[in-house]
Backbone of each chain as ProteinMPNN parsed JSONL, in Angstrom:
{"seq_chain_A": "XXXXXXXXXXXXXXXXXXXXXXXXXXXXXXXXXXXXXXXXXXXXXXXXXXXXXXXXXXXXXXXXXXXXXXXXXXXXXXXXXXXXXXXXXXXXXXXXXXXXXXXXXXXXXXXXXX", "coords_chain_A": {"N_chain_A": [[133.934, 279.034, 15.496], [130.616, 277.795, 15.799], [129.952, 274.379, 16.207], [127.835, 271.914, 15.219], [127.221, 268.614, 15.367], [125.913, 265.881, 13.739], [125.455, 262.461, 14.112], [125.092, 260.651, 11.996], [124.9, 260.917, 8.457], [123.305, 259.655, 6.601], [120.814, 257.197, 7.023], [119.41, 253.996, 7.21], [116.678, 252.178, 8.204], [114.502, 249.628, 9.596], [110.948, 249.096, 9.673], [109.428, 249.287, 12.854], [111.779, 249.102, 14.292], [113.841, 250.418, 16.952], [115.149, 253.576, 16.9], [117.993, 255.625, 17.091], [119.008, 258.931, 16.97], [121.789, 260.963, 17.024], [123.159, 263.961, 18.403], [125.622, 266.408, 18.77], [126.996, 269.295, 20.263], [129.519, 271.856, 20.329], [129.744, 274.239, 21.691], [128.933, 274.805, 24.236], [126.246, 275.396, 24.538], [123.092, 276.092, 26.013], [120.563, 275.546, 24.944], [118.933, 273.16, 22.91], [117.659, 271.597, 19.929], [115.354, 269.585, 18.031], [114.335, 269.1, 14.73], [112.163, 268.104, 12.044], [112.335, 267.903, 8.514], [110.382, 268.241, 5.711], [109.426, 268.063, 2.29], [107.634, 270.887, 1.147], [106.527, 271.289, 3.619], [108.259, 272.579, 5.254], [110.253, 273.311, 8.172], [109.587, 271.459, 11.026], [109.069, 271.469, 14.467], [110.151, 269.076, 16.748], [111.047, 268.258, 19.394], [112.492, 270.112, 22.129], [115.118, 271.367, 24.264], [116.072, 273.024, 27.217], [117.983, 272.654, 29.071], [120.171, 270.337, 30.767], [118.666, 267.189, 31.199], [116.182, 268.293, 30.895], [113.22, 268.717, 28.942], [111.058, 269.691, 26.296], [107.968, 269.466, 24.621], [107.568, 269.834, 21.13], [105.941, 270.805, 18.122], [105.233, 268.436, 16.854], [105.478, 265.902, 18.483], [104.674, 263.252, 18.627], [105.351, 259.81, 18.613], [107.998, 260.095, 19.001], [110.817, 260.455, 21.244], [113.13, 262.046, 23.532], [116.477, 262.509, 24.787], [118.554, 264.013, 27.159], [121.267, 263.838, 28.656], [123.76, 264.901, 29.02], [125.149, 268.175, 28.688], [126.13, 268.815, 26.148], [125.027, 266.998, 24.388], [122.272, 265.765, 22.598], [119.754, 263.59, 22.114], [117.62, 262.041, 19.77], [114.907, 259.862, 19.73], [113.312, 257.306, 18.035], [110.749, 255.468, 18.897], [109.416, 253.183, 17.872], [109.971, 252.653, 14.816], [108.314, 254.002, 11.946], [107.09, 254.031, 8.537], [106.187, 256.572, 7.881], [107.872, 258.207, 9.202], [110.057, 258.586, 7.729], [112.34, 260.916, 6.7], [114.132, 264.099, 6.655], [116.185, 264.888, 9.308], [116.953, 267.456, 11.511], [119.226, 268.879, 13.745], [119.712, 271.45, 16.177], [121.342, 274.15, 17.963], [121.509, 276.714, 20.518], [122.542, 279.679, 22.36], [121.283, 280.891, 25.574], [120.649, 283.622, 25.445], [118.466, 285.661, 25.824], [117.071, 285.301, 23.465], [117.855, 286.644, 21.135], [119.768, 285.527, 19.582], [120.932, 283.492, 16.856], [119.868, 280.152, 15.936], [122.011, 277.367, 15.578], [122.729, 274.994, 13.125], [123.109, 271.447, 12.549], [124.299, 269.247, 9.882], [122.298, 267.521, 9.243], [120.375, 264.441, 9.267], [119.512, 262.09, 7.001], [116.933, 260.041, 7.072], [115.694, 256.893, 6.305], [112.958, 254.779, 6.453], [112.204, 251.505, 6.045]], "CA_chain_A": [[132.617, 278.763, 14.937], [129.812, 276.76, 16.426], [129.907, 273.124, 15.459], [126.799, 270.976, 15.617], [127.537, 267.395, 14.641], [124.948, 264.79, 13.794], [126.313, 261.273, 14.009], [124.943, 259.971, 10.708], [124.309, 261.715, 7.395], [122.268, 258.823, 6.004], [120.497, 256.051, 7.875], [118.298, 253.181, 6.721], [116.191, 251.293, 9.265], [113.295, 248.882, 9.253], [109.736, 249.371, 10.453], [109.392, 248.659, 14.161], [113.048, 249.235, 15.004], [114.089, 251.589, 17.793], [116.184, 254.317, 16.187], [118.616, 256.703, 17.858], [119.737, 259.955, 16.234], [122.613, 261.658, 18.007], [123.583, 265.316, 18.064], [126.575, 266.955, 19.736], [127.455, 270.662, 19.965], [130.78, 272.112, 21.036], [129.804, 275.633, 22.136], [128.389, 274.939, 25.596], [124.922, 276.001, 24.448], [122.061, 275.492, 26.858], [119.376, 275.154, 24.19], [119.086, 272.267, 21.758], [116.389, 271.416, 19.241], [115.229, 268.625, 16.941], [113.326, 269.386, 13.734], [112.157, 267.311, 10.839], [112.105, 268.721, 7.331], [109.723, 267.518, 4.643], [109.109, 268.974, 1.17], [106.359, 271.577, 1.22], [106.1, 271.497, 5.012], [109.273, 273.348, 5.961], [110.808, 272.701, 9.379], [108.631, 271.266, 12.107], [109.777, 271.237, 15.722], [109.741, 267.827, 17.402], [111.327, 268.452, 20.82], [113.626, 270.954, 22.442], [115.608, 271.229, 25.643], [116.743, 274.222, 27.712], [119.049, 272.31, 30.014], [120.343, 268.9, 30.982], [117.528, 266.448, 31.752], [114.93, 268.993, 30.638], [112.729, 268.573, 27.586], [109.754, 270.293, 26.029], [107.401, 269.009, 23.367], [107.362, 270.793, 20.065], [104.663, 270.742, 17.417], [104.928, 267.07, 16.387], [106.256, 264.969, 19.305], [104.133, 261.883, 18.657], [106.21, 258.787, 18.026], [109.391, 260.433, 19.294], [111.223, 260.876, 22.577], [114.469, 262.63, 23.519], [117.287, 262.321, 25.982], [119.654, 264.975, 27.312], [121.998, 263.475, 29.88], [124.889, 265.826, 29.104], [124.806, 269.46, 28.082], [126.523, 268.907, 24.754], [124.463, 265.921, 23.596], [120.803, 265.712, 22.584], [119.423, 262.426, 21.299], [116.233, 261.842, 19.344], [114.626, 258.428, 19.713], [112.081, 256.834, 17.426], [110.487, 254.295, 19.739], [109.094, 252.082, 16.968], [109.995, 253.414, 13.558], [107.288, 253.747, 10.939], [107.482, 254.595, 7.238], [105.885, 258.015, 7.822], [108.962, 258.938, 9.854], [111.105, 258.828, 6.738], [112.455, 262.369, 6.622], [115.406, 264.719, 7.016], [116.14, 265.342, 10.695], [117.936, 268.511, 11.761], [119.481, 269.266, 15.13], [120.217, 272.82, 16.295], [121.618, 274.611, 19.323], [121.638, 278.161, 20.664], [122.713, 280.123, 23.738], [120.021, 281.358, 26.139], [120.81, 285.06, 25.666], [117.288, 286.488, 25.575], [116.382, 284.997, 22.225], [118.28, 287.399, 19.964], [120.833, 284.803, 18.916], [120.423, 282.476, 15.928], [120.108, 278.741, 16.175], [123.033, 276.817, 14.693], [122.246, 273.69, 12.704], [123.952, 270.413, 11.978], [124.082, 268.968, 8.466], [121.107, 266.721, 9.062], [120.396, 262.995, 9.046], [118.419, 261.661, 6.119], [116.501, 258.744, 7.599], [114.723, 256.127, 5.523], [112.374, 253.646, 7.168], [111.69, 250.582, 5.024]], "C_chain_A": [[131.917, 277.648, 15.705], [129.796, 275.523, 15.554], [128.818, 272.25, 16.054], [126.976, 269.746, 14.743], [126.452, 266.356, 14.848], [125.673, 263.524, 13.377], [126.236, 260.576, 12.657], [124.377, 260.936, 9.676], [123.149, 260.979, 6.744], [122.086, 257.583, 6.875], [119.312, 255.323, 7.276], [117.943, 252.184, 7.811], [114.904, 250.614, 8.804], [112.137, 249.264, 10.176], [109.782, 248.599, 11.764], [110.682, 248.753, 14.947], [113.039, 250.457, 15.913], [115.313, 252.288, 17.209], [116.682, 255.465, 17.051], [119.332, 257.647, 16.896], [120.471, 260.821, 17.257], [123.065, 263.018, 17.49], [124.487, 265.843, 19.171], [126.957, 268.366, 19.297], [128.632, 271.004, 20.867], [130.88, 273.52, 21.601], [129.165, 275.868, 23.497], [127.026, 275.631, 25.592], [123.937, 275.278, 25.355], [120.92, 274.89, 26.038], [119.724, 274.226, 23.038], [117.714, 271.876, 21.231], [116.485, 270.265, 18.232], [114.062, 269.028, 16.056], [113.303, 268.241, 12.722], [111.757, 268.21, 9.671], [111.537, 267.847, 6.229], [109.348, 268.494, 3.546], [107.716, 269.574, 1.314], [105.873, 271.87, 2.63], [107.11, 272.309, 5.815], [109.852, 272.581, 7.131], [109.729, 272.616, 10.443], [109.371, 270.811, 13.361], [109.245, 269.985, 16.409], [109.848, 267.963, 18.918], [112.433, 269.482, 20.951], [113.954, 270.844, 23.921], [116.357, 272.497, 26.029], [117.902, 273.902, 28.657], [119.132, 270.794, 30.118], [119.112, 268.339, 31.688], [116.201, 267.197, 31.615], [114.526, 268.793, 29.194], [111.345, 269.187, 27.489], [109.257, 269.745, 24.699], [107.301, 270.161, 22.378], [106.003, 270.594, 19.419], [104.261, 269.329, 17.034], [105.706, 266.033, 17.189], [105.825, 263.508, 19.221], [105.068, 260.917, 17.94], [107.687, 259.0, 18.303], [109.588, 260.637, 20.797], [112.643, 261.418, 22.462], [115.165, 262.325, 24.833], [118.374, 263.376, 25.994], [120.301, 264.731, 28.669], [123.219, 264.359, 30.103], [124.557, 267.076, 28.301], [125.068, 269.458, 26.585], [125.8, 267.918, 23.841], [122.948, 265.859, 23.747], [120.411, 264.614, 21.605], [117.937, 262.39, 20.992], [116.012, 260.348, 19.174], [113.292, 258.186, 19.028], [111.782, 255.499, 18.088], [110.205, 253.047, 18.925], [108.91, 252.693, 15.583], [108.881, 252.987, 12.612], [107.673, 254.46, 9.65], [107.194, 256.084, 7.154], [106.889, 258.861, 8.616], [110.19, 259.055, 8.959], [111.178, 260.328, 6.482], [113.909, 262.79, 6.794], [115.249, 265.262, 8.433], [117.29, 266.3, 10.952], [118.009, 268.821, 13.244], [120.025, 270.687, 15.137], [120.512, 273.136, 17.753], [121.696, 276.131, 19.335], [121.907, 278.499, 22.122], [121.41, 280.71, 24.262], [119.947, 282.872, 26.303], [119.601, 285.856, 25.197], [116.651, 286.293, 24.218], [116.845, 285.766, 21.014], [119.451, 286.755, 19.229], [120.265, 283.745, 17.972], [120.621, 281.073, 16.468], [121.125, 278.26, 15.137], [122.684, 275.368, 14.403], [123.375, 272.737, 12.322], [123.582, 270.171, 10.522], [122.912, 268.032, 8.196], [121.387, 265.238, 8.933], [119.21, 262.654, 8.164], [118.082, 260.227, 6.471], [115.455, 258.122, 6.685], [114.271, 254.93, 6.333], [111.713, 252.727, 6.133], [110.68, 249.602, 5.605]], "O_chain_A": [[132.541, 276.702, 16.187], [129.648, 275.599, 14.335], [128.863, 271.89, 17.23], [126.889, 269.829, 13.518], [126.115, 265.999, 15.977], [126.42, 263.52, 12.398], [127.215, 259.972, 12.218], [123.462, 261.699, 9.987], [122.14, 261.583, 6.379], [123.044, 257.005, 7.388], [118.326, 255.944, 6.881], [118.799, 251.437, 8.285], [114.31, 250.968, 7.785], [112.341, 249.697, 11.31], [110.125, 247.417, 11.792], [110.685, 248.509, 16.154], [112.309, 251.417, 15.665], [116.371, 251.681, 17.043], [115.895, 256.185, 17.665], [120.166, 257.214, 16.101], [119.882, 261.336, 18.208], [123.318, 263.197, 16.298], [124.164, 265.74, 20.354], [127.211, 268.612, 18.117], [128.739, 270.525, 21.996], [131.972, 273.964, 21.958], [128.886, 277.009, 23.865], [126.69, 276.361, 26.525], [123.933, 274.052, 25.46], [120.375, 273.846, 26.397], [120.673, 274.463, 22.29], [116.737, 271.828, 21.977], [117.544, 270.005, 17.661], [112.953, 269.268, 16.535], [114.281, 267.51, 12.562], [110.962, 269.139, 9.815], [112.132, 266.836, 5.855], [108.989, 269.637, 3.832], [106.743, 268.865, 1.571], [104.912, 272.618, 2.814], [106.829, 272.687, 6.952], [109.938, 271.354, 7.098], [109.04, 273.598, 10.722], [110.189, 269.891, 13.319], [108.041, 269.848, 16.626], [108.861, 267.803, 19.636], [113.21, 269.705, 20.023], [113.183, 270.306, 24.715], [117.181, 272.993, 25.26], [118.7, 274.776, 28.996], [118.269, 270.071, 29.618], [118.592, 268.927, 32.637], [115.193, 266.762, 32.174], [115.381, 268.707, 28.313], [110.574, 269.203, 28.448], [110.036, 269.58, 23.76], [106.993, 271.296, 22.739], [105.029, 270.255, 20.091], [103.072, 269.043, 16.901], [106.537, 265.333, 16.61], [106.538, 262.623, 19.695], [105.513, 261.169, 16.82], [108.528, 258.198, 17.897], [108.645, 260.951, 21.522], [113.286, 261.271, 21.423], [114.549, 261.946, 25.83], [119.036, 263.615, 24.984], [119.933, 265.331, 29.679], [123.661, 264.544, 31.237], [123.776, 267.03, 27.351], [124.296, 270.045, 25.827], [125.951, 267.998, 22.622], [122.411, 265.894, 24.854], [120.701, 264.701, 20.412], [117.104, 262.675, 21.853], [116.819, 259.654, 18.556], [112.275, 258.779, 19.388], [112.486, 254.515, 17.86], [110.699, 251.968, 19.249], [107.834, 253.182, 15.236], [108.549, 251.809, 12.488], [108.484, 255.385, 9.665], [107.885, 256.799, 6.428], [106.762, 260.083, 8.687], [111.232, 259.56, 9.378], [110.185, 260.941, 6.091], [114.791, 261.969, 7.042], [114.308, 266.0, 8.727], [118.446, 266.002, 10.653], [116.989, 269.001, 13.911], [120.723, 271.088, 14.206], [120.002, 272.479, 18.661], [121.919, 276.76, 18.301], [121.561, 277.731, 23.019], [120.511, 281.001, 23.472], [119.26, 283.362, 27.2], [119.711, 286.648, 24.262], [115.762, 287.06, 23.849], [116.285, 285.574, 19.935], [120.054, 287.374, 18.352], [119.22, 283.161, 18.261], [121.446, 280.844, 17.352], [121.106, 278.684, 13.982], [122.379, 274.6, 15.316], [124.433, 273.147, 11.845], [122.671, 270.804, 9.99], [122.574, 267.779, 7.04], [122.479, 264.825, 8.544], [118.058, 262.894, 8.525], [118.857, 259.31, 6.198], [114.457, 258.754, 6.339], [115.089, 254.161, 6.838], [110.78, 253.129, 5.438], [110.152, 248.758, 4.881]]}, "seq_chain_B": "XXXXXXXXXXXXXXXXXXXXXXXXXXXXXXXXXXXXXXXXXXXXXXXXXXXXXXXXXXXXXXXXXXXXXXXXXXXXXXXXXXXXXXXXXXXXXXXXXXXXXXXXXXXXXXXXXXX", "coords_chain_B": {"N_chain_B": [[100.089, 284.346, 19.001], [103.051, 283.496, 17.254], [104.066, 283.742, 13.845], [105.258, 283.039, 10.52], [105.359, 283.814, 7.071], [106.172, 282.722, 3.852], [105.536, 283.729, 0.845], [106.103, 282.768, -1.701], [106.823, 279.762, -3.298], [108.814, 279.253, -5.077], [111.394, 281.043, -6.649], [112.634, 282.492, -9.531], [115.475, 283.784, -11.113], [117.56, 285.687, -13.282], [121.072, 285.352, -13.682], [123.08, 287.924, -12.353], [121.034, 289.736, -12.188], [118.992, 291.641, -9.844], [117.798, 290.123, -6.798], [114.933, 289.125, -4.89], [113.597, 287.696, -2.029], [110.679, 286.943, -0.443], [109.211, 287.667, 2.775], [106.858, 287.628, 5.34], [105.614, 288.441, 8.601], [104.081, 287.593, 11.772], [103.713, 288.766, 14.881], [103.234, 289.675, 18.329], [104.565, 291.897, 19.307], [107.554, 293.827, 18.805], [109.555, 292.136, 16.526], [112.115, 289.53, 16.557], [114.013, 288.716, 13.812], [115.114, 286.417, 11.323], [117.193, 285.138, 8.686], [117.921, 282.212, 6.863], [119.959, 279.976, 4.872], [119.851, 277.05, 2.862], [121.791, 274.659, 1.405], [121.913, 271.921, -0.974], [121.464, 268.813, 0.64], [122.531, 269.665, 3.062], [122.689, 271.292, 6.318], [120.886, 274.109, 7.786], [122.17, 277.333, 7.188], [123.04, 280.24, 8.917], [122.235, 283.505, 7.817], [121.597, 286.285, 8.277], [120.323, 288.687, 10.692], [117.656, 290.574, 12.213], [117.405, 292.598, 14.954], [117.165, 295.026, 16.39], [117.229, 298.607, 15.728], [118.848, 299.877, 12.818], [116.915, 299.579, 9.889], [117.773, 298.278, 7.623], [119.576, 295.464, 7.137], [122.693, 293.923, 6.895], [124.251, 290.954, 5.665], [125.779, 287.699, 5.331], [127.59, 286.684, 2.335], [126.895, 288.804, 0.649], [124.207, 289.298, 0.925], [121.287, 291.117, 1.987], [118.698, 292.464, 4.114], [115.529, 293.988, 4.539], [113.806, 295.426, 7.121], [110.439, 296.074, 7.592], [108.214, 297.6, 9.407], [105.571, 298.542, 9.206], [104.522, 297.1, 7.114], [104.891, 294.62, 8.042], [107.067, 293.015, 7.173], [110.028, 291.322, 5.988], [112.012, 291.212, 3.805], [114.376, 289.416, 1.872], [117.278, 290.375, 0.106], [119.428, 290.83, -2.764], [121.785, 292.563, -4.659], [122.915, 291.607, -7.073], [122.512, 288.625, -8.503], [124.014, 285.371, -8.132], [124.833, 282.26, -9.741], [125.566, 280.414, -7.857], [124.052, 281.152, -5.694], [121.749, 279.742, -5.772], [119.492, 277.926, -3.963], [117.742, 276.815, -0.998], [115.77, 278.964, 0.896], [115.097, 280.162, 4.129], [112.955, 281.989, 6.229], [112.701, 283.193, 9.578], [111.177, 283.731, 12.789], [111.023, 285.199, 16.033], [109.257, 286.015, 18.921], [110.198, 288.466, 21.102], [109.034, 288.762, 23.621], [108.149, 286.334, 24.315], [110.01, 284.947, 25.602], [112.73, 282.607, 25.774], [112.1, 281.018, 23.423], [111.828, 278.487, 20.807], [112.834, 279.241, 17.416], [110.418, 280.164, 14.931], [109.747, 278.904, 11.836], [109.373, 279.759, 8.347], [107.964, 278.107, 5.422], [109.828, 277.947, 3.483], [111.612, 279.084, 0.55], [112.458, 278.291, -2.686], [115.209, 279.254, -4.45], [116.216, 279.814, -7.695], [118.867, 280.537, -9.711], [119.559, 281.517, -12.863], [121.904, 280.946, -15.371]], "CA_chain_B": [[100.994, 283.339, 18.451], [103.957, 284.025, 16.237], [104.095, 282.969, 12.603], [105.964, 283.662, 9.404], [104.894, 283.316, 5.787], [106.967, 282.97, 2.657], [104.438, 283.55, -0.103], [106.544, 282.153, -2.952], [107.55, 278.499, -3.149], [109.935, 279.242, -6.023], [111.762, 282.308, -7.293], [113.635, 282.322, -10.592], [116.087, 285.06, -11.482], [118.733, 285.547, -14.136], [122.347, 285.743, -13.072], [123.397, 289.337, -12.52], [119.868, 290.552, -11.838], [118.696, 291.674, -8.402], [116.848, 289.114, -6.341], [114.172, 289.364, -3.661], [112.844, 286.578, -1.47], [109.747, 287.65, 0.439], [108.859, 287.101, 4.08], [106.022, 288.435, 6.214], [105.578, 287.827, 9.919], [103.019, 287.993, 12.689], [104.018, 288.64, 16.31], [102.488, 290.664, 19.097], [105.376, 293.093, 19.52], [108.653, 293.956, 17.84], [110.082, 290.77, 16.347], [113.464, 289.156, 16.154], [113.842, 288.082, 12.51], [116.321, 285.732, 10.871], [117.212, 284.439, 7.409], [118.848, 281.095, 6.73], [120.064, 279.358, 3.558], [120.153, 275.621, 2.912], [122.266, 274.063, 0.172], [121.486, 270.507, -1.045], [122.008, 267.824, 1.592], [123.216, 270.333, 4.152], [121.82, 271.942, 7.281], [120.619, 275.53, 7.556], [123.242, 278.261, 7.552], [122.557, 281.569, 9.289], [122.658, 284.571, 6.908], [121.513, 287.593, 8.911], [119.218, 288.841, 11.64], [117.232, 291.894, 12.661], [117.014, 292.62, 16.364], [116.711, 296.388, 16.626], [118.106, 299.572, 15.08], [118.73, 300.15, 11.387], [115.993, 298.643, 9.234], [118.499, 297.536, 6.594], [120.553, 294.596, 7.777], [123.584, 293.265, 5.941], [124.667, 289.651, 6.15], [126.809, 286.943, 4.623], [127.513, 286.426, 0.891], [126.329, 289.952, -0.052], [122.773, 289.432, 1.146], [120.772, 292.095, 2.942], [117.254, 292.346, 4.308], [114.937, 295.233, 5.015], [112.704, 295.286, 8.058], [109.394, 297.067, 7.372], [107.257, 297.335, 10.481], [104.192, 298.835, 8.786], [104.084, 296.01, 6.242], [105.292, 293.377, 8.747], [107.84, 292.234, 6.204], [111.488, 291.232, 6.169], [112.404, 290.611, 2.536], [115.801, 289.191, 1.629], [117.643, 290.956, -1.183], [120.822, 290.85, -3.192], [121.791, 293.414, -5.857], [123.32, 290.904, -8.283], [122.45, 287.206, -8.154], [124.99, 284.428, -8.669], [124.317, 280.898, -9.873], [125.849, 279.737, -6.586], [123.029, 281.517, -4.703], [120.633, 278.807, -5.898], [119.377, 277.189, -2.703], [116.472, 276.96, -0.289], [115.903, 280.047, 1.865], [114.091, 280.142, 5.193], [112.781, 283.113, 7.134], [112.29, 282.721, 10.898], [110.797, 284.805, 13.701], [110.849, 284.924, 17.452], [108.683, 287.122, 19.69], [111.054, 288.675, 22.271], [108.287, 288.682, 24.87], [107.809, 284.941, 24.59], [111.14, 284.318, 26.273], [113.732, 281.928, 24.961], [111.404, 279.944, 22.712], [112.446, 278.162, 19.519], [112.444, 280.006, 16.237], [109.334, 279.671, 14.09], [110.244, 279.003, 10.464], [108.51, 279.667, 7.195], [108.057, 276.842, 4.695], [110.99, 277.993, 2.607], [111.499, 279.505, -0.845], [113.576, 277.776, -3.486], [115.733, 280.244, -5.383], [117.0, 279.31, -8.832], [119.53, 281.583, -10.481], [119.812, 280.91, -14.171], [123.033, 281.572, -16.068]], "C_chain_B": [[101.84, 283.961, 17.358], [103.938, 283.128, 15.009], [104.853, 283.744, 11.548], [105.489, 283.013, 8.125], [105.895, 283.682, 4.703], [106.039, 282.676, 1.481], [104.813, 282.858, -1.405], [107.284, 280.852, -2.669], [108.847, 278.526, -3.955], [110.14, 280.642, -6.565], [112.845, 282.015, -8.31], [114.17, 283.696, -10.975], [117.305, 284.791, -12.358], [119.982, 286.013, -13.401], [122.661, 287.2, -13.384], [122.241, 290.269, -12.205], [119.689, 290.608, -10.332], [117.679, 290.597, -8.033], [116.171, 289.573, -5.051], [113.456, 288.091, -3.277], [111.99, 287.157, -0.346], [109.454, 286.881, 1.725], [107.967, 288.089, 4.81], [105.847, 287.697, 7.535], [104.361, 288.316, 10.696], [103.482, 287.697, 14.103], [103.336, 289.786, 17.036], [103.269, 291.948, 19.307], [106.417, 293.24, 18.44], [109.379, 292.615, 17.72], [111.596, 290.712, 16.294], [113.293, 288.337, 14.873], [115.174, 287.544, 11.998], [116.112, 285.199, 9.452], [118.294, 283.362, 7.433], [118.865, 280.635, 5.272], [120.414, 277.891, 3.742], [120.561, 275.153, 1.521], [121.929, 272.578, 0.192], [122.234, 269.617, -0.06], [122.854, 268.446, 2.691], [122.194, 270.874, 5.144], [121.599, 273.401, 6.917], [121.808, 276.367, 8.022], [122.643, 279.638, 7.817], [123.115, 282.623, 8.338], [122.695, 285.929, 7.604], [120.335, 287.629, 9.867], [118.907, 290.312, 11.835], [116.786, 291.774, 14.108], [116.425, 293.996, 16.709], [117.616, 297.317, 15.832], [117.803, 299.753, 13.611], [117.873, 299.094, 10.699], [116.66, 297.815, 8.148], [119.636, 296.766, 7.26], [121.394, 293.926, 6.702], [124.095, 291.951, 6.536], [125.739, 289.033, 5.284], [126.528, 286.903, 3.124], [126.861, 287.575, 0.125], [124.836, 290.127, 0.101], [122.467, 290.548, 2.149], [119.265, 291.898, 3.063], [116.75, 293.641, 4.913], [113.732, 294.943, 5.887], [111.72, 296.418, 7.811], [108.27, 296.789, 8.363], [105.818, 297.53, 10.023], [103.64, 297.726, 7.885], [104.369, 294.639, 6.846], [106.05, 292.454, 7.801], [109.322, 292.293, 6.518], [112.033, 290.522, 4.94], [113.917, 290.529, 2.412], [116.147, 289.687, 0.225], [119.131, 290.774, -1.458], [120.873, 291.613, -4.506], [122.083, 292.66, -7.145], [123.427, 289.413, -7.967], [123.561, 286.407, -8.842], [124.341, 283.053, -8.796], [124.488, 280.136, -8.565], [124.887, 280.135, -5.467], [121.824, 280.586, -4.761], [120.599, 277.89, -4.682], [117.967, 277.374, -2.17], [116.666, 277.982, 0.824], [114.739, 280.024, 2.853], [114.13, 281.435, 5.989], [112.293, 282.569, 8.474], [112.04, 283.915, 11.813], [110.769, 284.295, 15.137], [110.284, 286.182, 18.102], [109.549, 287.314, 20.938], [110.336, 288.51, 23.598], [107.872, 287.261, 25.213], [108.958, 284.208, 25.265], [112.03, 283.599, 25.292], [113.108, 280.754, 24.219], [112.096, 279.65, 21.394], [111.989, 279.119, 18.425], [111.279, 279.327, 15.531], [109.734, 279.941, 12.642], [109.115, 279.062, 9.45], [108.749, 278.353, 6.467], [109.212, 276.808, 3.693], [110.64, 278.437, 1.202], [112.714, 278.985, -1.596], [113.962, 278.832, -4.518], [116.549, 279.542, -6.453], [117.553, 280.484, -9.6], [120.029, 280.947, -11.772], [120.906, 281.682, -14.892], [122.62, 282.119, -17.423]], "O_chain_B": [[101.389, 284.846, 16.631], [103.811, 281.909, 15.118], [105.061, 284.951, 11.669], [105.243, 281.807, 8.086], [106.396, 284.806, 4.648], [105.785, 281.515, 1.157], [103.934, 282.406, -2.139], [108.247, 280.829, -1.903], [109.843, 277.911, -3.575], [109.182, 281.34, -6.9], [113.848, 281.372, -8.0], [113.408, 284.648, -11.14], [117.994, 283.785, -12.188], [119.941, 286.95, -12.604], [122.528, 287.652, -14.521], [122.445, 291.461, -11.98], [120.172, 289.732, -9.614], [116.826, 290.215, -8.835], [116.748, 290.3, -4.243], [112.785, 287.474, -4.104], [112.504, 287.78, 0.582], [109.448, 285.65, 1.765], [108.293, 289.274, 4.889], [105.924, 286.469, 7.581], [103.711, 289.297, 10.337], [103.629, 286.537, 14.49], [102.909, 290.757, 16.412], [102.661, 293.006, 19.471], [106.204, 292.834, 17.298], [109.771, 292.032, 18.731], [112.267, 291.708, 16.023], [112.522, 287.378, 14.846], [116.225, 288.146, 12.215], [114.995, 284.854, 9.066], [119.399, 283.559, 7.938], [117.913, 280.87, 4.528], [121.164, 277.525, 4.646], [119.78, 275.238, 0.574], [121.683, 272.021, 1.262], [123.459, 269.666, 0.052], [123.788, 267.82, 3.192], [120.996, 270.914, 4.862], [122.062, 273.872, 5.878], [122.371, 276.143, 9.093], [121.837, 280.136, 7.032], [124.317, 282.648, 8.074], [123.696, 286.641, 7.533], [119.474, 286.749, 9.866], [119.761, 291.179, 11.651], [115.918, 290.969, 14.448], [115.324, 294.096, 17.25], [118.649, 296.889, 15.316], [116.642, 299.781, 13.205], [118.064, 297.893, 10.886], [116.155, 296.751, 7.79], [120.534, 297.351, 7.864], [120.862, 293.421, 5.714], [124.339, 291.847, 7.738], [126.499, 289.721, 4.602], [125.387, 287.066, 2.689], [126.318, 287.347, -0.957], [124.25, 291.011, -0.524], [123.271, 290.87, 3.024], [118.64, 291.25, 2.223], [117.441, 294.299, 5.69], [112.769, 294.307, 5.46], [112.103, 297.588, 7.817], [107.479, 295.863, 8.181], [104.936, 296.763, 10.411], [102.441, 297.448, 7.894], [104.111, 293.614, 6.215], [105.721, 291.277, 7.651], [109.799, 293.187, 7.216], [112.465, 289.372, 5.018], [114.641, 291.448, 2.795], [115.404, 289.449, -0.727], [119.953, 290.596, -0.559], [120.069, 291.336, -5.396], [121.564, 293.021, -8.201], [124.331, 288.991, -7.246], [123.983, 286.714, -9.957], [123.416, 282.722, -8.055], [123.649, 279.308, -8.208], [124.902, 279.523, -4.399], [120.964, 280.64, -3.883], [121.558, 277.168, -4.407], [117.117, 278.002, -2.803], [117.612, 277.882, 1.606], [113.575, 279.887, 2.478], [115.196, 281.916, 6.372], [111.549, 281.589, 8.508], [112.626, 284.981, 11.627], [110.522, 283.118, 15.4], [110.775, 287.285, 17.862], [109.628, 286.403, 21.761], [110.959, 288.155, 24.598], [107.308, 287.013, 26.278], [108.893, 282.997, 25.477], [112.076, 283.944, 24.111], [113.549, 279.615, 24.377], [112.871, 280.473, 20.907], [110.916, 279.718, 18.498], [111.157, 278.102, 15.526], [110.024, 281.08, 12.274], [108.043, 278.494, 9.659], [109.627, 277.576, 6.844], [109.525, 275.76, 3.129], [109.533, 278.207, 0.718], [113.854, 279.211, -1.191], [113.149, 279.246, -5.344], [117.461, 278.772, -6.152], [116.802, 281.33, -10.084], [120.801, 279.988, -11.77], [120.849, 282.906, -15.011], [123.448, 282.679, -18.141]]}, "name": "protein", "num_of_chains": 2, "seq": "XXXXXXXXXXXXXXXXXXXXXXXXXXXXXXXXXXXXXXXXXXXXXXXXXXXXXXXXXXXXXXXXXXXXXXXXXXXXXXXXXXXXXXXXXXXXXXXXXXXXXXXXXXXXXXXXXXXXXXXXXXXXXXXXXXXXXXXXXXXXXXXXXXXXXXXXXXXXXXXXXXXXXXXXXXXXXXXXXXXXXXXXXXXXXXXXXXXXXXXXXXXXXXXXXXXXXXXXXXXXXXXXXXXXX"}
């Protein structure tokens, strides 16, 4: 089974801090994704990556950046955390097989910015 | 542009009754369609997908979904609901001609199965 592991289940940070959310997958997937989930808004794509050192903006990239130095690891960075970034963050991965494969998700990081 | 709509925020059903969670999509060609389930404080779990072939797709936990091209729908169904099916359900779509792009998700439908 595919395993996508997010380093923290719950995280509390302060406004203005630089925050790192880490995600690791063990299936050698090329594609990795970061979403945020908010009530009534569903899942919104922040950034995604098709390969090491590659990144693409999603629908809501403002205030975020990403890093993919190794194939198995995809990090989401909040440059200067703000209260409106309080949310559930979900990481996912998938193989590049023509798009007919599902994305596999981690259990999420519930981030609170005080 | 591809999109997916889940017209119901909440579905309530009695245990033992059949359940349906609705999903409609918009893509330029034949879609790839997916259903996921999310239990409290967990990530999304893949349930089933439609790629091509038989319009009725069977998945995990007794769920199935029917692809209807004329109605651009992909409703999730189960013949007999369990209390443990109570969760948040997401439909997702990908246009095969758009390459290896991320899935586009609906806003989710909360299913409550009442004992």
